[in-house]
MARSE-911450 format. One record per atom (N, C-alpha, C): residue number from 1; chain; atom name; x, z, y. Coordinates in nm, 3 decimals, padded with zeros to 5 digits. Atoms other than C-alpha are relative to their C-alpha. Example, Ala and Ser with C-alpha at 12.3 -4.5 7.8 and 13.67 -1.06 7.14 Angstrom:
<sites>
<site><num>1</num><cadena>A</cadena><atomo>N</atomo><east>00.089</east><up>00.000</up><north>-00.119</north></site>
<site><num>1</num><cadena>A</cadena><atomo>CA</atomo><east>01.230</east><up>00.780</up><north>-00.450</north></site>
<site><num>1</num><cadena>A</cadena><atomo>C</atomo><east>00.090</east><up>00.000</up><north>00.120</north></site>
<site><num>2</num><cadena>A</cadena><atomo>N</atomo><east>-00.082</east><up>-00.006</up><north>-00.119</north></site>
<site><num>2</num><cadena>A</cadena><atomo>CA</atomo><east>01.367</east><up>00.714</up><north>-00.106</north></site>
<site><num>2</num><cadena>A</cadena><atomo>C</atomo><east>-00.077</east><up>00.073</up><north>00.109</north></site>
</sites>
This chain:
<sites>
<site><num>1</num><cadena>A</cadena><atomo>N</atomo><east>00.085</east><up>00.018</up><north>-00.121</north></site>
<site><num>1</num><cadena>A</cadena><atomo>CA</atomo><east>-00.006</east><up>-00.011</up><north>-00.001</north></site>
<site><num>1</num><cadena>A</cadena><atomo>C</atomo><east>00.096</east><up>00.012</up><north>00.120</north></site>
<site><num>2</num><cadena>A</cadena><atomo>N</atomo><east>-00.077</east><up>00.010</up><north>-00.121</north></site>
<site><num>2</num><cadena>A</cadena><atomo>CA</atomo><east>00.130</east><up>-00.090</up><north>00.337</north></site>
<site><num>2</num><cadena>A</cadena><atomo>C</atomo><east>-00.085</east><up>00.029</up><north>00.124</north></site>
<site><num>3</num><cadena>A</cadena><atomo>N</atomo><east>00.085</east><up>-00.046</up><north>-00.118</north></site>
<site><num>3</num><cadena>A</cadena><atomo>CA</atomo><east>00.009</east><up>00.051</up><north>00.670</north></site>
<site><num>3</num><cadena>A</cadena><atomo>C</atomo><east>00.073</east><up>-00.057</up><north>00.125</north></site>
<site><num>4</num><cadena>A</cadena><atomo>N</atomo><east>-00.061</east><up>00.049</up><north>-00.117</north></site>
<site><num>4</num><cadena>A</cadena><atomo>CA</atomo><east>00.080</east><up>-00.138</up><north>00.987</north></site>
<site><num>4</num><cadena>A</cadena><atomo>C</atomo><east>-00.026</east><up>00.094</up><north>00.115</north></site>
<site><num>5</num><cadena>A</cadena><atomo>N</atomo><east>-00.005</east><up>-00.103</up><north>-00.101</north></site>
<site><num>5</num><cadena>A</cadena><atomo>CA</atomo><east>00.156</east><up>00.121</up><north>01.252</north></site>
<site><num>5</num><cadena>A</cadena><atomo>C</atomo><east>00.119</east><up>-00.005</up><north>00.092</north></site>
<site><num>6</num><cadena>A</cadena><atomo>N</atomo><east>-00.121</east><up>-00.012</up><north>-00.093</north></site>
<site><num>6</num><cadena>A</cadena><atomo>CA</atomo><east>00.390</east><up>00.193</up><north>01.546</north></site>
<site><num>6</num><cadena>A</cadena><atomo>C</atomo><east>00.101</east><up>00.078</up><north>-00.068</north></site>
<site><num>7</num><cadena>A</cadena><atomo>N</atomo><east>-00.123</east><up>-00.077</up><north>00.047</north></site>
<site><num>7</num><cadena>A</cadena><atomo>CA</atomo><east>00.737</east><up>00.328</up><north>01.485</north></site>
<site><num>7</num><cadena>A</cadena><atomo>C</atomo><east>-00.022</east><up>00.145</up><north>00.037</north></site>
<site><num>8</num><cadena>A</cadena><atomo>N</atomo><east>00.028</east><up>-00.135</up><north>-00.034</north></site>
<site><num>8</num><cadena>A</cadena><atomo>CA</atomo><east>00.624</east><up>00.640</up><north>01.678</north></site>
<site><num>8</num><cadena>A</cadena><atomo>C</atomo><east>-00.099</east><up>00.075</up><north>-00.099</north></site>
<site><num>9</num><cadena>A</cadena><atomo>N</atomo><east>00.080</east><up>-00.055</up><north>00.092</north></site>
<site><num>9</num><cadena>A</cadena><atomo>CA</atomo><east>00.334</east><up>00.708</up><north>01.451</north></site>
<site><num>9</num><cadena>A</cadena><atomo>C</atomo><east>00.062</east><up>00.025</up><north>-00.136</north></site>
<site><num>10</num><cadena>A</cadena><atomo>N</atomo><east>-00.062</east><up>-00.010</up><north>00.129</north></site>
<site><num>10</num><cadena>A</cadena><atomo>CA</atomo><east>00.544</east><up>00.650</up><north>01.137</north></site>
<site><num>10</num><cadena>A</cadena><atomo>C</atomo><east>00.101</east><up>00.109</up><north>00.010</north></site>
<site><num>11</num><cadena>A</cadena><atomo>N</atomo><east>-00.103</east><up>-00.103</up><north>-00.015</north></site>
<site><num>11</num><cadena>A</cadena><atomo>CA</atomo><east>00.824</east><up>00.875</up><north>01.261</north></site>
<site><num>11</num><cadena>A</cadena><atomo>C</atomo><east>-00.067</east><up>00.140</up><north>00.007</north></site>
<site><num>12</num><cadena>A</cadena><atomo>N</atomo><east>00.071</east><up>-00.130</up><north>-00.006</north></site>
<site><num>12</num><cadena>A</cadena><atomo>CA</atomo><east>00.573</east><up>01.158</up><north>01.345</north></site>
<site><num>12</num><cadena>A</cadena><atomo>C</atomo><east>-00.060</east><up>00.037</up><north>-00.129</north></site>
<site><num>13</num><cadena>A</cadena><atomo>N</atomo><east>00.067</east><up>-00.033</up><north>00.128</north></site>
<site><num>13</num><cadena>A</cadena><atomo>CA</atomo><east>00.398</east><up>01.122</up><north>01.009</north></site>
<site><num>13</num><cadena>A</cadena><atomo>C</atomo><east>00.109</east><up>00.054</up><north>-00.098</north></site>
<site><num>14</num><cadena>A</cadena><atomo>N</atomo><east>-00.112</east><up>-00.051</up><north>00.081</north></site>
<site><num>14</num><cadena>A</cadena><atomo>CA</atomo><east>00.745</east><up>01.162</up><north>00.840</north></site>
<site><num>14</num><cadena>A</cadena><atomo>C</atomo><east>00.045</east><up>00.123</up><north>00.029</north></site>
<site><num>15</num><cadena>A</cadena><atomo>N</atomo><east>-00.039</east><up>-00.139</up><north>-00.039</north></site>
<site><num>15</num><cadena>A</cadena><atomo>CA</atomo><east>00.820</east><up>01.466</up><north>01.040</north></site>
<site><num>15</num><cadena>A</cadena><atomo>C</atomo><east>-00.110</east><up>00.103</up><north>-00.048</north></site>
<site><num>16</num><cadena>A</cadena><atomo>N</atomo><east>00.104</east><up>-00.099</up><north>00.060</north></site>
<site><num>16</num><cadena>A</cadena><atomo>CA</atomo><east>00.475</east><up>01.624</up><north>00.947</north></site>
<site><num>16</num><cadena>A</cadena><atomo>C</atomo><east>00.020</east><up>00.022</up><north>-00.143</north></site>
<site><num>17</num><cadena>A</cadena><atomo>N</atomo><east>-00.010</east><up>-00.011</up><north>00.139</north></site>
<site><num>17</num><cadena>A</cadena><atomo>CA</atomo><east>00.524</east><up>01.546</up><north>00.579</north></site>
<site><num>17</num><cadena>A</cadena><atomo>C</atomo><east>00.127</east><up>00.082</up><north>-00.029</north></site>
<site><num>18</num><cadena>A</cadena><atomo>N</atomo><east>-00.129</east><up>-00.086</up><north>00.022</north></site>
<site><num>18</num><cadena>A</cadena><atomo>CA</atomo><east>00.896</east><up>01.693</up><north>00.598</north></site>
<site><num>18</num><cadena>A</cadena><atomo>C</atomo><east>-00.038</east><up>00.140</up><north>00.018</north></site>
<site><num>19</num><cadena>A</cadena><atomo>N</atomo><east>00.040</east><up>-00.143</up><north>-00.044</north></site>
<site><num>19</num><cadena>A</cadena><atomo>CA</atomo><east>00.741</east><up>01.998</up><north>00.767</north></site>
<site><num>19</num><cadena>A</cadena><atomo>C</atomo><east>-00.077</east><up>00.061</up><north>-00.111</north></site>
<site><num>20</num><cadena>A</cadena><atomo>N</atomo><east>00.099</east><up>-00.048</up><north>00.109</north></site>
<site><num>20</num><cadena>A</cadena><atomo>CA</atomo><east>00.499</east><up>02.034</up><north>00.478</north></site>
<site><num>20</num><cadena>A</cadena><atomo>C</atomo><east>00.079</east><up>00.009</up><north>-00.132</north></site>
<site><num>21</num><cadena>A</cadena><atomo>N</atomo><east>-00.067</east><up>00.000</up><north>00.135</north></site>
<site><num>21</num><cadena>A</cadena><atomo>CA</atomo><east>00.772</east><up>01.986</up><north>00.212</north></site>
<site><num>21</num><cadena>A</cadena><atomo>C</atomo><east>-00.048</east><up>-00.117</up><north>-00.096</north></site>
<site><num>22</num><cadena>A</cadena><atomo>N</atomo><east>00.054</east><up>00.104</up><north>00.091</north></site>
<site><num>22</num><cadena>A</cadena><atomo>CA</atomo><east>00.604</east><up>01.662</up><north>00.082</north></site>
<site><num>22</num><cadena>A</cadena><atomo>C</atomo><east>00.048</east><up>-00.134</up><north>00.056</north></site>
<site><num>23</num><cadena>A</cadena><atomo>N</atomo><east>-00.033</east><up>00.133</up><north>-00.035</north></site>
<site><num>23</num><cadena>A</cadena><atomo>CA</atomo><east>00.681</east><up>01.291</up><north>00.089</north></site>
<site><num>23</num><cadena>A</cadena><atomo>C</atomo><east>-00.113</east><up>-00.062</up><north>00.097</north></site>
<site><num>24</num><cadena>A</cadena><atomo>N</atomo><east>00.095</east><up>00.066</up><north>-00.076</north></site>
<site><num>24</num><cadena>A</cadena><atomo>CA</atomo><east>00.516</east><up>01.053</up><north>00.332</north></site>
<site><num>24</num><cadena>A</cadena><atomo>C</atomo><east>-00.110</east><up>-00.053</up><north>-00.081</north></site>
<site><num>25</num><cadena>A</cadena><atomo>N</atomo><east>00.104</east><up>00.047</up><north>00.096</north></site>
<site><num>25</num><cadena>A</cadena><atomo>CA</atomo><east>00.333</east><up>00.899</up><north>00.035</north></site>
<site><num>25</num><cadena>A</cadena><atomo>C</atomo><east>-00.105</east><up>00.107</up><north>-00.025</north></site>
<site><num>26</num><cadena>A</cadena><atomo>N</atomo><east>00.078</east><up>-00.112</up><north>00.029</north></site>
<site><num>26</num><cadena>A</cadena><atomo>CA</atomo><east>00.191</east><up>01.236</up><north>-00.065</north></site>
<site><num>26</num><cadena>A</cadena><atomo>C</atomo><east>-00.082</east><up>00.039</up><north>00.117</north></site>
<site><num>27</num><cadena>A</cadena><atomo>N</atomo><east>00.079</east><up>-00.027</up><north>-00.127</north></site>
<site><num>27</num><cadena>A</cadena><atomo>CA</atomo><east>00.080</east><up>01.299</up><north>00.305</north></site>
<site><num>27</num><cadena>A</cadena><atomo>C</atomo><east>-00.112</east><up>-00.094</up><north>00.006</north></site>
<site><num>28</num><cadena>A</cadena><atomo>N</atomo><east>00.094</east><up>00.117</up><north>-00.018</north></site>
<site><num>28</num><cadena>A</cadena><atomo>CA</atomo><east>-00.097</east><up>00.960</up><north>00.307</north></site>
<site><num>28</num><cadena>A</cadena><atomo>C</atomo><east>-00.118</east><up>00.027</up><north>-00.109</north></site>
<site><num>29</num><cadena>A</cadena><atomo>N</atomo><east>00.093</east><up>-00.018</up><north>00.117</north></site>
<site><num>29</num><cadena>A</cadena><atomo>CA</atomo><east>-00.259</east><up>01.025</up><north>-00.034</north></site>
<site><num>29</num><cadena>A</cadena><atomo>C</atomo><east>-00.098</east><up>00.118</up><north>00.020</north></site>
<site><num>30</num><cadena>A</cadena><atomo>N</atomo><east>00.073</east><up>-00.111</up><north>-00.029</north></site>
<site><num>30</num><cadena>A</cadena><atomo>CA</atomo><east>-00.376</east><up>01.371</up><north>00.065</north></site>
<site><num>30</num><cadena>A</cadena><atomo>C</atomo><east>-00.108</east><up>-00.024</up><north>00.108</north></site>
<site><num>31</num><cadena>A</cadena><atomo>N</atomo><east>00.087</east><up>00.037</up><north>-00.114</north></site>
<site><num>31</num><cadena>A</cadena><atomo>CA</atomo><east>-00.533</east><up>01.230</up><north>00.383</north></site>
<site><num>31</num><cadena>A</cadena><atomo>C</atomo><east>-00.110</east><up>-00.085</up><north>-00.066</north></site>
<site><num>32</num><cadena>A</cadena><atomo>N</atomo><east>00.107</east><up>00.076</up><north>00.059</north></site>
<site><num>32</num><cadena>A</cadena><atomo>CA</atomo><east>-00.719</east><up>00.968</up><north>00.183</north></site>
<site><num>32</num><cadena>A</cadena><atomo>C</atomo><east>-00.090</east><up>00.071</up><north>-00.091</north></site>
<site><num>33</num><cadena>A</cadena><atomo>N</atomo><east>00.086</east><up>-00.067</up><north>00.088</north></site>
<site><num>33</num><cadena>A</cadena><atomo>CA</atomo><east>-00.838</east><up>01.216</up><north>-00.071</north></site>
<site><num>33</num><cadena>A</cadena><atomo>C</atomo><east>-00.102</east><up>00.085</up><north>00.080</north></site>
<site><num>34</num><cadena>A</cadena><atomo>N</atomo><east>00.084</east><up>-00.085</up><north>-00.079</north></site>
<site><num>34</num><cadena>A</cadena><atomo>CA</atomo><east>-01.001</east><up>01.412</up><north>00.228</north></site>
<site><num>34</num><cadena>A</cadena><atomo>C</atomo><east>-00.116</east><up>-00.080</up><north>00.066</north></site>
<site><num>35</num><cadena>A</cadena><atomo>N</atomo><east>00.102</east><up>00.076</up><north>-00.058</north></site>
<site><num>35</num><cadena>A</cadena><atomo>CA</atomo><east>-01.230</east><up>01.129</up><north>00.334</north></site>
<site><num>35</num><cadena>A</cadena><atomo>C</atomo><east>-00.139</east><up>00.013</up><north>-00.051</north></site>
<site><num>36</num><cadena>A</cadena><atomo>N</atomo><east>00.138</east><up>-00.036</up><north>00.049</north></site>
<site><num>36</num><cadena>A</cadena><atomo>CA</atomo><east>-01.523</east><up>01.255</up><north>00.120</north></site>
<site><num>36</num><cadena>A</cadena><atomo>C</atomo><east>-00.050</east><up>-00.081</up><north>-00.124</north></site>
<site><num>37</num><cadena>A</cadena><atomo>N</atomo><east>00.038</east><up>00.071</up><north>00.112</north></site>
<site><num>37</num><cadena>A</cadena><atomo>CA</atomo><east>-01.521</east><up>01.005</up><north>-00.170</north></site>
<site><num>37</num><cadena>A</cadena><atomo>C</atomo><east>00.038</east><up>00.066</up><north>-00.130</north></site>
<site><num>38</num><cadena>A</cadena><atomo>N</atomo><east>-00.026</east><up>-00.074</up><north>00.125</north></site>
<site><num>38</num><cadena>A</cadena><atomo>CA</atomo><east>-01.528</east><up>01.200</up><north>-00.506</north></site>
<site><num>38</num><cadena>A</cadena><atomo>C</atomo><east>00.083</east><up>-00.082</up><north>-00.096</north></site>
<site><num>39</num><cadena>A</cadena><atomo>N</atomo><east>-00.068</east><up>00.089</up><north>00.103</north></site>
<site><num>39</num><cadena>A</cadena><atomo>CA</atomo><east>-01.407</east><up>00.909</up><north>-00.718</north></site>
<site><num>39</num><cadena>A</cadena><atomo>C</atomo><east>00.151</east><up>-00.024</up><north>00.053</north></site>
<site><num>40</num><cadena>A</cadena><atomo>N</atomo><east>-00.126</east><up>00.020</up><north>-00.062</north></site>
<site><num>40</num><cadena>A</cadena><atomo>CA</atomo><east>-01.114</east><up>00.834</up><north>-00.475</north></site>
<site><num>40</num><cadena>A</cadena><atomo>C</atomo><east>00.076</east><up>00.134</up><north>-00.010</north></site>
<site><num>41</num><cadena>A</cadena><atomo>N</atomo><east>-00.071</east><up>-00.135</up><north>00.006</north></site>
<site><num>41</num><cadena>A</cadena><atomo>CA</atomo><east>-01.027</east><up>01.212</up><north>-00.463</north></site>
<site><num>41</num><cadena>A</cadena><atomo>C</atomo><east>00.052</east><up>00.029</up><north>-00.143</north></site>
<site><num>42</num><cadena>A</cadena><atomo>N</atomo><east>-00.058</east><up>-00.022</up><north>00.138</north></site>
<site><num>42</num><cadena>A</cadena><atomo>CA</atomo><east>-01.009</east><up>01.241</up><north>-00.835</north></site>
<site><num>42</num><cadena>A</cadena><atomo>C</atomo><east>00.102</east><up>-00.090</up><north>-00.032</north></site>
<site><num>43</num><cadena>A</cadena><atomo>N</atomo><east>-00.105</east><up>00.095</up><north>00.030</north></site>
<site><num>43</num><cadena>A</cadena><atomo>CA</atomo><east>-00.800</east><up>00.934</up><north>-00.874</north></site>
<site><num>43</num><cadena>A</cadena><atomo>C</atomo><east>00.133</east><up>00.038</up><north>00.064</north></site>
<site><num>44</num><cadena>A</cadena><atomo>N</atomo><east>-00.117</east><up>-00.034</up><north>-00.079</north></site>
<site><num>44</num><cadena>A</cadena><atomo>CA</atomo><east>-00.547</east><up>01.054</up><north>-00.605</north></site>
<site><num>44</num><cadena>A</cadena><atomo>C</atomo><east>00.053</east><up>00.125</up><north>-00.056</north></site>
<site><num>45</num><cadena>A</cadena><atomo>N</atomo><east>-00.050</east><up>-00.114</up><north>00.072</north></site>
<site><num>45</num><cadena>A</cadena><atomo>CA</atomo><east>-00.536</east><up>01.398</up><north>-00.768</north></site>
<site><num>45</num><cadena>A</cadena><atomo>C</atomo><east>00.082</east><up>-00.017</up><north>-00.118</north></site>
<site><num>46</num><cadena>A</cadena><atomo>N</atomo><east>-00.067</east><up>00.038</up><north>00.116</north></site>
<site><num>46</num><cadena>A</cadena><atomo>CA</atomo><east>-00.450</east><up>01.244</up><north>-01.092</north></site>
<site><num>46</num><cadena>A</cadena><atomo>C</atomo><east>00.129</east><up>-00.062</up><north>00.026</north></site>
<site><num>47</num><cadena>A</cadena><atomo>N</atomo><east>-00.125</east><up>00.065</up><north>-00.031</north></site>
<site><num>47</num><cadena>A</cadena><atomo>CA</atomo><east>-00.189</east><up>01.018</up><north>-00.940</north></site>
<site><num>47</num><cadena>A</cadena><atomo>C</atomo><east>00.099</east><up>00.090</up><north>00.041</north></site>
<site><num>48</num><cadena>A</cadena><atomo>N</atomo><east>-00.095</east><up>-00.098</up><north>-00.038</north></site>
<site><num>48</num><cadena>A</cadena><atomo>CA</atomo><east>-00.027</east><up>01.312</up><north>-00.757</north></site>
<site><num>48</num><cadena>A</cadena><atomo>C</atomo><east>00.057</east><up>00.093</up><north>-00.109</north></site>
<site><num>49</num><cadena>A</cadena><atomo>N</atomo><east>-00.050</east><up>-00.065</up><north>00.105</north></site>
<site><num>49</num><cadena>A</cadena><atomo>CA</atomo><east>-00.013</east><up>01.508</up><north>-01.077</north></site>
<site><num>49</num><cadena>A</cadena><atomo>C</atomo><east>00.100</east><up>-00.065</up><north>-00.083</north></site>
<site><num>50</num><cadena>A</cadena><atomo>N</atomo><east>-00.077</east><up>00.083</up><north>00.068</north></site>
<site><num>50</num><cadena>A</cadena><atomo>CA</atomo><east>00.163</east><up>01.231</up><north>-01.252</north></site>
<site><num>50</num><cadena>A</cadena><atomo>C</atomo><east>00.134</east><up>-00.038</up><north>00.065</north></site>
<site><num>51</num><cadena>A</cadena><atomo>N</atomo><east>-00.132</east><up>00.027</up><north>-00.075</north></site>
<site><num>51</num><cadena>A</cadena><atomo>CA</atomo><east>00.419</east><up>01.177</up><north>-00.975</north></site>
<site><num>51</num><cadena>A</cadena><atomo>C</atomo><east>00.110</east><up>00.092</up><north>-00.039</north></site>
<site><num>52</num><cadena>A</cadena><atomo>N</atomo><east>-00.103</east><up>-00.081</up><north>00.010</north></site>
<site><num>52</num><cadena>A</cadena><atomo>CA</atomo><east>00.760</east><up>01.300</up><north>-01.003</north></site>
<site><num>52</num><cadena>A</cadena><atomo>C</atomo><east>00.020</east><up>00.081</up><north>00.123</north></site>
<site><num>53</num><cadena>A</cadena><atomo>N</atomo><east>-00.036</east><up>-00.090</up><north>-00.119</north></site>
<site><num>53</num><cadena>A</cadena><atomo>CA</atomo><east>00.932</east><up>01.506</up><north>-00.730</north></site>
<site><num>53</num><cadena>A</cadena><atomo>C</atomo><east>00.017</east><up>-00.105</up><north>00.111</north></site>
<site><num>54</num><cadena>A</cadena><atomo>N</atomo><east>-00.027</east><up>00.087</up><north>-00.124</north></site>
<site><num>54</num><cadena>A</cadena><atomo>CA</atomo><east>01.028</east><up>01.359</up><north>-00.387</north></site>
<site><num>54</num><cadena>A</cadena><atomo>C</atomo><east>00.101</east><up>-00.110</up><north>-00.016</north></site>
<site><num>55</num><cadena>A</cadena><atomo>N</atomo><east>-00.101</east><up>00.098</up><north>00.004</north></site>
<site><num>55</num><cadena>A</cadena><atomo>CA</atomo><east>01.230</east><up>01.066</up><north>-00.339</north></site>
<site><num>55</num><cadena>A</cadena><atomo>C</atomo><east>-00.063</east><up>-00.142</up><north>-00.025</north></site>
<site><num>56</num><cadena>A</cadena><atomo>N</atomo><east>00.052</east><up>00.140</up><north>00.046</north></site>
<site><num>56</num><cadena>A</cadena><atomo>CA</atomo><east>01.209</east><up>00.686</up><north>-00.444</north></site>
<site><num>56</num><cadena>A</cadena><atomo>C</atomo><east>-00.059</east><up>00.010</up><north>-00.140</north></site>
<site><num>57</num><cadena>A</cadena><atomo>N</atomo><east>00.048</east><up>00.013</up><north>00.130</north></site>
<site><num>57</num><cadena>A</cadena><atomo>CA</atomo><east>00.987</east><up>00.609</up><north>-00.738</north></site>
<site><num>57</num><cadena>A</cadena><atomo>C</atomo><east>00.098</east><up>-00.048</up><north>-00.107</north></site>
<site><num>58</num><cadena>A</cadena><atomo>N</atomo><east>-00.086</east><up>00.051</up><north>00.121</north></site>
<site><num>58</num><cadena>A</cadena><atomo>CA</atomo><east>01.153</east><up>00.559</up><north>-01.074</north></site>
<site><num>58</num><cadena>A</cadena><atomo>C</atomo><east>-00.042</east><up>-00.136</up><north>-00.043</north></site>
<site><num>59</num><cadena>A</cadena><atomo>N</atomo><east>00.034</east><up>00.119</up><north>00.055</north></site>
<site><num>59</num><cadena>A</cadena><atomo>CA</atomo><east>01.183</east><up>00.227</up><north>-01.207</north></site>
<site><num>59</num><cadena>A</cadena><atomo>C</atomo><east>-00.050</east><up>00.018</up><north>-00.147</north></site>
<site><num>60</num><cadena>A</cadena><atomo>N</atomo><east>00.044</east><up>-00.013</up><north>00.141</north></site>
<site><num>60</num><cadena>A</cadena><atomo>CA</atomo><east>00.976</east><up>00.190</up><north>-01.525</north></site>
<site><num>60</num><cadena>A</cadena><atomo>C</atomo><east>00.038</east><up>-00.132</up><north>-00.064</north></site>
<site><num>61</num><cadena>A</cadena><atomo>N</atomo><east>-00.060</east><up>00.100</up><north>00.071</north></site>
<site><num>61</num><cadena>A</cadena><atomo>CA</atomo><east>01.161</east><up>-00.021</up><north>-01.765</north></site>
<site><num>61</num><cadena>A</cadena><atomo>C</atomo><east>-00.039</east><up>00.009</up><north>-00.152</north></site>
<site><num>62</num><cadena>A</cadena><atomo>N</atomo><east>00.026</east><up>-00.015</up><north>00.141</north></site>
<site><num>62</num><cadena>A</cadena><atomo>CA</atomo><east>01.075</east><up>-00.112</up><north>-02.121</north></site>
<site><num>62</num><cadena>A</cadena><atomo>C</atomo><east>00.119</east><up>-00.058</up><north>-00.083</north></site>
<site><num>63</num><cadena>A</cadena><atomo>N</atomo><east>-00.106</east><up>00.058</up><north>00.084</north></site>
<site><num>63</num><cadena>A</cadena><atomo>CA</atomo><east>01.327</east><up>-00.168</up><north>-02.399</north></site>
<site><num>63</num><cadena>A</cadena><atomo>C</atomo><east>-00.061</east><up>-00.067</up><north>-00.117</north></site>
<site><num>64</num><cadena>A</cadena><atomo>N</atomo><east>00.047</east><up>00.074</up><north>00.113</north></site>
<site><num>64</num><cadena>A</cadena><atomo>CA</atomo><east>01.265</east><up>-00.415</up><north>-02.672</north></site>
<site><num>64</num><cadena>A</cadena><atomo>C</atomo><east>00.094</east><up>00.038</up><north>-00.124</north></site>
<site><num>65</num><cadena>A</cadena><atomo>N</atomo><east>-00.072</east><up>-00.046</up><north>00.106</north></site>
<site><num>65</num><cadena>A</cadena><atomo>CA</atomo><east>01.411</east><up>-00.215</up><north>-02.959</north></site>
<site><num>65</num><cadena>A</cadena><atomo>C</atomo><east>-00.070</east><up>-00.040</up><north>-00.134</north></site>
</sites>
């Protein structure tokens, strides 16, 4: 998902996320979960549970053994 916004908004959002000890992605997902749609909230909660820690997402590779 990409969000087209100003650099100032992006930088402030990063600062807010950092202040809460979460990633920018987690901040955005939590905001989306708060819009009032039960299905979206459930999907986001599941996604957040399955996520690893902070940082870049891990590459999912499969081996053909």
